C-alpha positions as CSV (number, residue, x, y, z in Angstrom):
1,M,-47.0,-11.8,-4.0
2,I,-45.4,-10.5,-0.7
3,E,-48.8,-9.5,0.7
4,S,-50.1,-13.0,-0.1
5,I,-47.2,-14.7,1.5
6,E,-47.6,-12.5,4.6
7,V,-51.3,-13.3,5.0
8,L,-50.4,-17.0,4.6
9,R,-47.8,-16.5,7.5
10,G,-50.7,-15.0,9.6
11,R,-49.3,-11.5,9.2
12,G,-49.8,-8.6,6.8
13,A,-52.4,-5.9,6.7
14,A,-55.4,-6.6,8.8
15,D,-58.0,-5.6,6.0
16,L,-56.2,-8.0,3.5
17,R,-56.2,-10.8,6.1
18,E,-59.8,-10.4,6.8
19,L,-60.8,-10.3,3.1
20,S,-58.6,-13.4,2.4
21,I,-60.3,-15.3,5.3
22,E,-63.7,-14.3,4.0
23,L,-63.0,-15.3,0.4
24,S,-61.4,-18.5,1.5
25,A,-64.5,-19.2,3.7
26,W,-66.9,-18.8,0.9
27,M,-64.8,-20.9,-1.5
28,F,-64.7,-23.7,1.1
29,Y,-68.4,-23.5,1.4
30,L,-69.2,-23.2,-2.2
31,G,-66.8,-26.1,-3.0
32,E,-68.7,-28.1,-0.4
33,R,-65.6,-28.6,1.8
34,T,-67.5,-27.1,4.7
35,K,-71.2,-27.0,5.7
36,S,-71.3,-23.2,6.2
37,V,-69.3,-20.1,5.7
38,D,-68.7,-19.9,9.4
39,E,-67.0,-23.3,9.3
40,G,-65.0,-22.2,6.3
41,R,-63.7,-19.2,8.3
42,I,-62.6,-21.6,11.1
43,L,-61.0,-23.9,8.5
44,A,-59.2,-20.9,6.7
45,E,-57.9,-19.7,10.1
46,K,-56.8,-23.2,11.1
47,L,-55.0,-23.8,7.8
48,I,-53.1,-20.5,8.1
49,G,-52.3,-21.0,11.7
50,S,-50.8,-24.5,11.2
51,G,-48.8,-23.5,8.2
52,E,-50.8,-25.7,5.8
53,A,-51.9,-22.9,3.7
54,L,-48.4,-21.7,3.1
55,E,-47.2,-25.2,2.3
56,K,-50.0,-25.5,-0.3
57,F,-48.9,-22.2,-1.7
58,K,-45.4,-23.5,-2.0
59,Q,-46.7,-26.6,-3.8
60,G,-48.4,-24.3,-6.3
61,I,-45.2,-22.5,-7.0
62,T,-43.4,-25.7,-7.5
63,L,-46.0,-27.0,-9.9
64,Q,-45.7,-23.9,-12.0
65,G,-41.9,-24.2,-12.2
66,G,-41.2,-21.3,-9.7
67,D,-38.6,-20.9,-7.1
68,T,-40.0,-21.6,-3.7
69,R,-37.1,-19.9,-2.0
70,V,-38.9,-16.6,-2.6
71,I,-41.2,-17.5,0.3
72,D,-38.3,-16.9,2.7
73,N,-36.4,-14.3,0.6
74,Y,-38.4,-11.7,-1.1
75,A,-35.4,-10.3,-2.9
76,L,-35.5,-13.3,-5.2
77,L,-38.9,-12.2,-6.5
78,P,-38.7,-10.6,-10.1
79,Q,-38.2,-6.9,-10.1
80,A,-40.0,-4.6,-12.5
81,K,-38.0,-2.3,-14.7
82,N,-40.5,0.6,-14.2
83,R,-42.2,2.0,-11.2
84,Q,-44.8,4.7,-11.6
85,E,-46.4,6.4,-8.5
86,V,-50.0,7.7,-8.9
87,K,-50.5,10.5,-6.5
88,S,-53.6,12.0,-5.1
89,G,-54.7,15.4,-6.6
90,S,-56.5,16.4,-3.5
91,N,-57.0,15.5,0.2
92,G,-59.9,13.1,1.0
93,Y,-60.8,9.5,0.8
94,L,-60.9,7.0,-2.0
95,S,-64.5,6.1,-2.0
96,A,-64.8,3.7,-5.0
97,T,-62.8,2.0,-7.6
98,N,-63.5,0.1,-10.8
99,C,-61.9,-3.3,-10.2
100,M,-62.6,-4.6,-13.7
101,Q,-60.7,-1.7,-15.2
102,F,-57.8,-2.3,-12.8
103,G,-57.8,-5.9,-13.8
104,I,-57.8,-5.1,-17.5
105,A,-55.0,-2.5,-17.0
106,L,-52.8,-4.9,-15.1
107,A,-53.3,-7.7,-17.7
108,M,-52.3,-5.1,-20.4
109,L,-49.1,-4.5,-18.5
110,G,-48.4,-8.3,-18.5
111,G,-49.7,-9.1,-15.1
112,G,-52.3,-11.5,-16.4
113,R,-53.4,-13.2,-19.7
114,E,-56.3,-13.7,-21.8
115,K,-55.2,-17.1,-23.1
116,K,-53.4,-19.9,-21.3
117,K,-50.4,-20.0,-23.7
118,T,-49.8,-16.2,-23.4
119,P,-46.9,-15.7,-21.0
120,S,-47.4,-13.4,-18.0
121,I,-44.7,-11.0,-16.6
122,P,-44.4,-11.9,-13.0
123,A,-42.9,-8.5,-12.0
124,S,-46.1,-6.7,-13.1
125,A,-48.1,-5.4,-10.1
126,W,-50.4,-2.8,-8.9
127,N,-49.8,-1.9,-5.3
128,F,-52.4,0.2,-3.4
129,T,-50.6,2.1,-0.7
130,N,-52.0,2.8,2.8
131,A,-53.1,6.2,1.4
132,S,-55.7,4.4,-0.6
133,R,-57.1,2.7,2.5
134,S,-57.5,5.7,4.7
135,S,-57.5,9.5,4.5
136,R,-55.4,10.5,1.4
137,H,-53.3,13.5,1.2
138,K,-52.5,15.7,-1.8
139,R,-49.4,14.6,-3.6
140,K,-49.0,11.3,-1.7
141,P,-49.0,8.1,-3.8
142,V,-52.3,6.2,-3.8
143,T,-51.1,3.5,-5.9
144,I,-47.7,2.2,-7.4
145,I,-47.7,0.5,-10.9
146,Y,-44.9,-1.8,-11.6
147,S,-44.2,-3.0,-15.1
148,D,-41.5,-4.0,-17.6
149,G,-43.3,-2.3,-20.5
């Protein structure tokens, strides 16, 4: 959640900002809001730069019964009871992942749901550290798993 808010503020990790802009550009194009992906990128940048994207995110929080104060105070976000670091067993680079399996695992921890009426656990999260984006070092955490279960 924090990373998403930071991107919507025009900050955050460069690779996540770039990915978010690219995904938004394609969604604008596929949803026929723009005539091209390039126009979609321009629109995404404009919406982030003007604060409109963050405002839309705030509206989504309100519609789901959430507390919009979390946008300005991250300490108000739900905190998981458990935190587990997954450390690298060797030096090197993380060259591939299985996103589907990560998604399934996160859903099993309560971070998602299979059915609309199944509640999710907002504090469940999977955080990939900087070590997963660049050279990883033995015994450094590559990812941190947060859960209540």
